[in-house]
PyMOL commands that place a pseudoatom at each C-alpha (Angstrom):
pseudoatom trace, name=CA, resn=MET, resi=1, chain=A, elem=C, hetatm=0, pos=[-0.518, 0.251, -0.122]
pseudoatom trace, name=CA, resn=GLU, resi=2, chain=A, elem=C, hetatm=0, pos=[1.683, 3.313, -0.832]
pseudoatom trace, name=CA, resn=TRP, resi=3, chain=A, elem=C, hetatm=0, pos=[1.389, 5.669, 2.328]
pseudoatom trace, name=CA, resn=LEU, resi=4, chain=A, elem=C, hetatm=0, pos=[-1.016, 8.101, 0.371]
pseudoatom trace, name=CA, resn=HIS, resi=5, chain=A, elem=C, hetatm=0, pos=[-3.509, 5.608, 0.371]
pseudoatom trace, name=CA, resn=GLY, resi=6, chain=A, elem=C, hetatm=0, pos=[-3.069, 5.126, 3.629]
pseudoatom trace, name=CA, resn=VAL, resi=7, chain=A, elem=C, hetatm=0, pos=[-3.208, 8.624, 5.264]
pseudoatom trace, name=CA, resn=SER, resi=8, chain=A, elem=C, hetatm=0, pos=[-6.450, 8.658, 2.575]
pseudoatom trace, name=CA, resn=TYR, resi=9, chain=A, elem=C, hetatm=0, pos=[-8.474, 5.859, 3.833]
pseudoatom trace, name=CA, resn=PHE, resi=10, chain=A, elem=C, hetatm=0, pos=[-7.238, 7.019, 7.328]
pseudoatom trace, name=CA, resn=PHE, resi=11, chain=A, elem=C, hetatm=0, pos=[-9.293, 10.586, 6.618]
pseudoatom trace, name=CA, resn=GLY, resi=12, chain=A, elem=C, hetatm=0, pos=[-12.114, 8.461, 4.563]
pseudoatom trace, name=CA, resn=GLY, resi=13, chain=A, elem=C, hetatm=0, pos=[-13.306, 6.474, 8.036]
pseudoatom trace, name=CA, resn=ILE, resi=14, chain=A, elem=C, hetatm=0, pos=[-13.005, 9.945, 9.532]
pseudoatom trace, name=CA, resn=PHE, resi=15, chain=A, elem=C, hetatm=0, pos=[-15.721, 11.351, 7.485]
pseudoatom trace, name=CA, resn=LEU, resi=16, chain=A, elem=C, hetatm=0, pos=[-17.227, 8.052, 7.358]
pseudoatom trace, name=CA, resn=THR, resi=17, chain=A, elem=C, hetatm=0, pos=[-17.721, 8.319, 11.093]
pseudoatom trace, name=CA, resn=ASN, resi=18, chain=A, elem=C, hetatm=0, pos=[-18.839, 11.766, 11.284]
pseudoatom trace, name=CA, resn=CYS, resi=19, chain=A, elem=C, hetatm=0, pos=[-21.450, 11.201, 9.124]
pseudoatom trace, name=CA, resn=VAL, resi=20, chain=A, elem=C, hetatm=0, pos=[-22.839, 8.620, 11.393]
pseudoatom trace, name=CA, resn=PRO, resi=21, chain=A, elem=C, hetatm=0, pos=[-24.145, 10.698, 14.068]
pseudoatom trace, name=CA, resn=HIS, resi=22, chain=A, elem=C, hetatm=0, pos=[-25.534, 13.573, 11.514]
pseudoatom trace, name=CA, resn=LEU, resi=23, chain=A, elem=C, hetatm=0, pos=[-28.148, 11.596, 8.932]
pseudoatom trace, name=CA, resn=VAL, resi=24, chain=A, elem=C, hetatm=0, pos=[-29.457, 9.513, 12.727]
pseudoatom trace, name=CA, resn=CYS, resi=25, chain=A, elem=C, hetatm=0, pos=[-30.070, 12.331, 13.887]
pseudoatom trace, name=CA, resn=GLY, resi=26, chain=A, elem=C, hetatm=0, pos=[-31.650, 14.250, 10.724]
pseudoatom trace, name=CA, resn=VAL, resi=27, chain=A, elem=C, hetatm=0, pos=[-33.584, 11.273, 9.775]
pseudoatom trace, name=CA, resn=MET, resi=28, chain=A, elem=C, hetatm=0, pos=[-35.137, 10.898, 13.198]
pseudoatom trace, name=CA, resn=GLY, resi=29, chain=A, elem=C, hetatm=0, pos=[-35.850, 14.831, 12.765]
pseudoatom trace, name=CA, resn=ARG, resi=30, chain=A, elem=C, hetatm=0, pos=[-33.752, 15.676, 16.153]
pseudoatom trace, name=CA, resn=PRO, resi=31, chain=A, elem=C, hetatm=0, pos=[-31.432, 18.918, 15.691]
pseudoatom trace, name=CA, resn=PHE, resi=32, chain=A, elem=C, hetatm=0, pos=[-27.855, 18.181, 16.155]
pseudoatom trace, name=CA, resn=GLN, resi=33, chain=A, elem=C, hetatm=0, pos=[-24.922, 20.240, 16.707]
pseudoatom trace, name=CA, resn=SER, resi=34, chain=A, elem=C, hetatm=0, pos=[-22.894, 20.783, 13.350]
pseudoatom trace, name=CA, resn=PRO, resi=35, chain=A, elem=C, hetatm=0, pos=[-20.505, 23.989, 11.868]
pseudoatom trace, name=CA, resn=PHE, resi=36, chain=A, elem=C, hetatm=0, pos=[-23.428, 25.714, 11.032]
pseudoatom trace, name=CA, resn=ALA, resi=37, chain=A, elem=C, hetatm=0, pos=[-24.964, 26.167, 13.970]
pseudoatom trace, name=CA, resn=LYS, resi=38, chain=A, elem=C, hetatm=0, pos=[-24.783, 29.784, 16.286]
pseudoatom trace, name=CA, resn=PRO, resi=39, chain=A, elem=C, hetatm=0, pos=[-21.724, 28.553, 17.705]
pseudoatom trace, name=CA, resn=PRO, resi=40, chain=A, elem=C, hetatm=0, pos=[-20.534, 26.430, 15.427]
pseudoatom trace, name=CA, resn=GLY, resi=41, chain=A, elem=C, hetatm=0, pos=[-20.079, 22.628, 16.955]
pseudoatom trace, name=CA, resn=GLU, resi=42, chain=A, elem=C, hetatm=0, pos=[-21.946, 23.742, 19.842]
pseudoatom trace, name=CA, resn=GLY, resi=43, chain=A, elem=C, hetatm=0, pos=[-25.589, 24.782, 18.824]
pseudoatom trace, name=CA, resn=LEU, resi=44, chain=A, elem=C, hetatm=0, pos=[-27.868, 22.731, 17.140]
pseudoatom trace, name=CA, resn=SER, resi=45, chain=A, elem=C, hetatm=0, pos=[-28.999, 22.736, 13.463]
pseudoatom trace, name=CA, resn=SER, resi=46, chain=A, elem=C, hetatm=0, pos=[-31.955, 21.738, 12.260]
pseudoatom trace, name=CA, resn=SER, resi=47, chain=A, elem=C, hetatm=0, pos=[-32.345, 18.020, 11.059]
pseudoatom trace, name=CA, resn=THR, resi=48, chain=A, elem=C, hetatm=0, pos=[-32.233, 18.896, 6.725]
pseudoatom trace, name=CA, resn=VAL, resi=49, chain=A, elem=C, hetatm=0, pos=[-29.009, 21.001, 7.751]
pseudoatom trace, name=CA, resn=ASN, resi=50, chain=A, elem=C, hetatm=0, pos=[-28.380, 17.459, 8.959]
pseudoatom trace, name=CA, resn=VAL, resi=51, chain=A, elem=C, hetatm=0, pos=[-28.815, 15.023, 6.761]
pseudoatom trace, name=CA, resn=LEU, resi=52, chain=A, elem=C, hetatm=0, pos=[-27.508, 17.500, 4.351]
pseudoatom trace, name=CA, resn=TRP, resi=53, chain=A, elem=C, hetatm=0, pos=[-24.200, 17.409, 6.307]
pseudoatom trace, name=CA, resn=GLY, resi=54, chain=A, elem=C, hetatm=0, pos=[-24.172, 13.480, 6.496]
pseudoatom trace, name=CA, resn=PHE, resi=55, chain=A, elem=C, hetatm=0, pos=[-24.306, 12.755, 3.412]
pseudoatom trace, name=CA, resn=LEU, resi=56, chain=A, elem=C, hetatm=0, pos=[-21.866, 14.770, 2.900]
pseudoatom trace, name=CA, resn=ASN, resi=57, chain=A, elem=C, hetatm=0, pos=[-19.422, 13.639, 4.616]
pseudoatom trace, name=CA, resn=LEU, resi=58, chain=A, elem=C, hetatm=0, pos=[-20.890, 10.496, 3.254]
pseudoatom trace, name=CA, resn=ALA, resi=59, chain=A, elem=C, hetatm=0, pos=[-19.914, 11.109, -0.116]
pseudoatom trace, name=CA, resn=ILE, resi=60, chain=A, elem=C, hetatm=0, pos=[-16.091, 12.585, 1.179]
pseudoatom trace, name=CA, resn=ALA, resi=61, chain=A, elem=C, hetatm=0, pos=[-15.913, 9.127, 2.582]
pseudoatom trace, name=CA, resn=TYR, resi=62, chain=A, elem=C, hetatm=0, pos=[-17.216, 7.210, -0.688]
pseudoatom trace, name=CA, resn=LEU, resi=63, chain=A, elem=C, hetatm=0, pos=[-14.391, 9.041, -2.215]
pseudoatom trace, name=CA, resn=LEU, resi=64, chain=A, elem=C, hetatm=0, pos=[-11.475, 8.333, -0.504]
pseudoatom trace, name=CA, resn=VAL, resi=65, chain=A, elem=C, hetatm=0, pos=[-11.612, 5.037, 0.937]
pseudoatom trace, name=CA, resn=CYS, resi=66, chain=A, elem=C, hetatm=0, pos=[-13.502, 3.683, -2.547]
pseudoatom trace, name=CA, resn=ARG, resi=67, chain=A, elem=C, hetatm=0, pos=[-11.863, 6.070, -5.508]
pseudoatom trace, name=CA, resn=VAL, resi=68, chain=A, elem=C, hetatm=0, pos=[-7.884, 6.280, -4.314]
pseudoatom trace, name=CA, resn=GLY, resi=69, chain=A, elem=C, hetatm=0, pos=[-6.266, 3.341, -4.418]
pseudoatom trace, name=CA, resn=ASP, resi=70, chain=A, elem=C, hetatm=0, pos=[-7.468, -0.663, -4.521]
pseudoatom trace, name=CA, resn=PHE, resi=71, chain=A, elem=C, hetatm=0, pos=[-9.022, -0.256, -1.244]
pseudoatom trace, name=CA, resn=ASP, resi=72, chain=A, elem=C, hetatm=0, pos=[-9.387, -4.098, 0.119]
pseudoatom trace, name=CA, resn=LEU, resi=73, chain=A, elem=C, hetatm=0, pos=[-11.152, -4.288, 2.867]
pseudoatom trace, name=CA, resn=ARG, resi=74, chain=A, elem=C, hetatm=0, pos=[-9.330, -8.058, 3.733]
pseudoatom trace, name=CA, resn=SER, resi=75, chain=A, elem=C, hetatm=0, pos=[-5.895, -6.057, 3.118]
pseudoatom trace, name=CA, resn=THR, resi=76, chain=A, elem=C, hetatm=0, pos=[-4.560, -5.873, 7.033]
pseudoatom trace, name=CA, resn=ALA, resi=77, chain=A, elem=C, hetatm=0, pos=[-3.510, -2.361, 6.123]
pseudoatom trace, name=CA, resn=HIS, resi=78, chain=A, elem=C, hetatm=0, pos=[-6.195, -0.994, 4.677]
pseudoatom trace, name=CA, resn=ALA, resi=79, chain=A, elem=C, hetatm=0, pos=[-8.295, -1.705, 7.303]
pseudoatom trace, name=CA, resn=ILE, resi=80, chain=A, elem=C, hetatm=0, pos=[-5.960, -1.154, 10.302]
pseudoatom trace, name=CA, resn=ALA, resi=81, chain=A, elem=C, hetatm=0, pos=[-5.678, 2.415, 8.667]
pseudoatom trace, name=CA, resn=MET, resi=82, chain=A, elem=C, hetatm=0, pos=[-9.219, 3.338, 8.034]
pseudoatom trace, name=CA, resn=GLY, resi=83, chain=A, elem=C, hetatm=0, pos=[-10.318, 2.083, 11.858]
pseudoatom trace, name=CA, resn=LEU, resi=84, chain=A, elem=C, hetatm=0, pos=[-7.715, 4.190, 12.837]
pseudoatom trace, name=CA, resn=GLY, resi=85, chain=A, elem=C, hetatm=0, pos=[-9.810, 7.178, 11.180]
pseudoatom trace, name=CA, resn=MET, resi=86, chain=A, elem=C, hetatm=0, pos=[-12.488, 5.926, 12.737]
pseudoatom trace, name=CA, resn=LEU, resi=87, chain=A, elem=C, hetatm=0, pos=[-11.171, 5.418, 16.784]
pseudoatom trace, name=CA, resn=LEU, resi=88, chain=A, elem=C, hetatm=0, pos=[-10.051, 8.888, 16.671]
pseudoatom trace, name=CA, resn=ALA, resi=89, chain=A, elem=C, hetatm=0, pos=[-12.637, 10.360, 14.873]
pseudoatom trace, name=CA, resn=GLY, resi=90, chain=A, elem=C, hetatm=0, pos=[-14.987, 8.094, 16.945]
pseudoatom trace, name=CA, resn=VAL, resi=91, chain=A, elem=C, hetatm=0, pos=[-13.230, 9.465, 20.796]
pseudoatom trace, name=CA, resn=ILE, resi=92, chain=A, elem=C, hetatm=0, pos=[-13.013, 13.160, 19.656]
pseudoatom trace, name=CA, resn=MET, resi=93, chain=A, elem=C, hetatm=0, pos=[-16.990, 13.176, 18.667]
pseudoatom trace, name=CA, resn=ALA, resi=94, chain=A, elem=C, hetatm=0, pos=[-17.908, 10.569, 21.921]
pseudoatom trace, name=CA, resn=ARG, resi=95, chain=A, elem=C, hetatm=0, pos=[-15.429, 13.566, 23.997]
pseudoatom trace, name=CA, resn=ARG, resi=96, chain=A, elem=C, hetatm=0, pos=[-16.731, 16.928, 22.178]
pseudoatom trace, name=CA, resn=PHE, resi=97, chain=A, elem=C, hetatm=0, pos=[-20.324, 15.442, 22.183]
pseudoatom trace, name=CA, resn=GLY, resi=98, chain=A, elem=C, hetatm=0, pos=[-21.100, 14.237, 25.404]
pseudoatom trace, name=CA, resn=ARG, resi=99, chain=A, elem=C, hetatm=0, pos=[-20.398, 17.994, 26.533]
pseudoatom trace, name=CA, resn=PHE, resi=100, chain=A, elem=C, hetatm=0, pos=[-24.000, 18.242, 25.126]
pseudoatom trace, name=CA, resn=ASN, resi=101, chain=A, elem=C, hetatm=0, pos=[-25.726, 15.284, 25.208]
pseudoatom trace, name=CA, resn=GLY, resi=102, chain=A, elem=C, hetatm=0, pos=[-24.688, 14.060, 28.518]
pseudoatom trace, name=CA, resn=GLY, resi=103, chain=A, elem=C, hetatm=0, pos=[-22.534, 11.170, 27.347]
pseudoatom trace, name=CA, resn=ASN, resi=104, chain=A, elem=C, hetatm=0, pos=[-19.580, 11.918, 30.023]
pseudoatom trace, name=CA, resn=SER, resi=105, chain=A, elem=C, hetatm=0, pos=[-19.898, 10.423, 33.073]
pseudoatom trace, name=CA, resn=PRO, resi=106, chain=A, elem=C, hetatm=0, pos=[-18.956, 13.286, 35.940]
pseudoatom trace, name=CA, resn=GLY, resi=107, chain=A, elem=C, hetatm=0, pos=[-15.649, 13.815, 36.525]
pseudoatom trace, name=CA, resn=GLU, resi=108, chain=A, elem=C, hetatm=0, pos=[-14.642, 13.519, 32.466]
pseudoatom trace, name=CA, resn=ALA, resi=109, chain=A, elem=C, hetatm=0, pos=[-13.015, 16.409, 30.799]
for i in range(1, 109): cmd.bond("trace and resi %d" % i, "trace and resi %d" % (i + 1))
show_as sticks, trace
zoom trace
């Protein structure tokens, strides 16, 4: 695997993970934090904005994972690169959004 492909898969994992809460909340008709809210990333955006933002993230993930190189889910290196991006994004999002949605347990920063 070329290193640039690995970087692309890593960032594809980040965008793939980021699309999930926005699409889920949007389809459920619930507002959720987005970069378009006031203040950005802290205020709530409408469910429609979240569906659009989530879909854009999904499209970017597709481009980074499926259109760069020859991604093979059975390749350990490819799966690790994408998985690390997903893990990093998931932990950061859990910490960030947990502050607003009650997901951080007492004592967590």
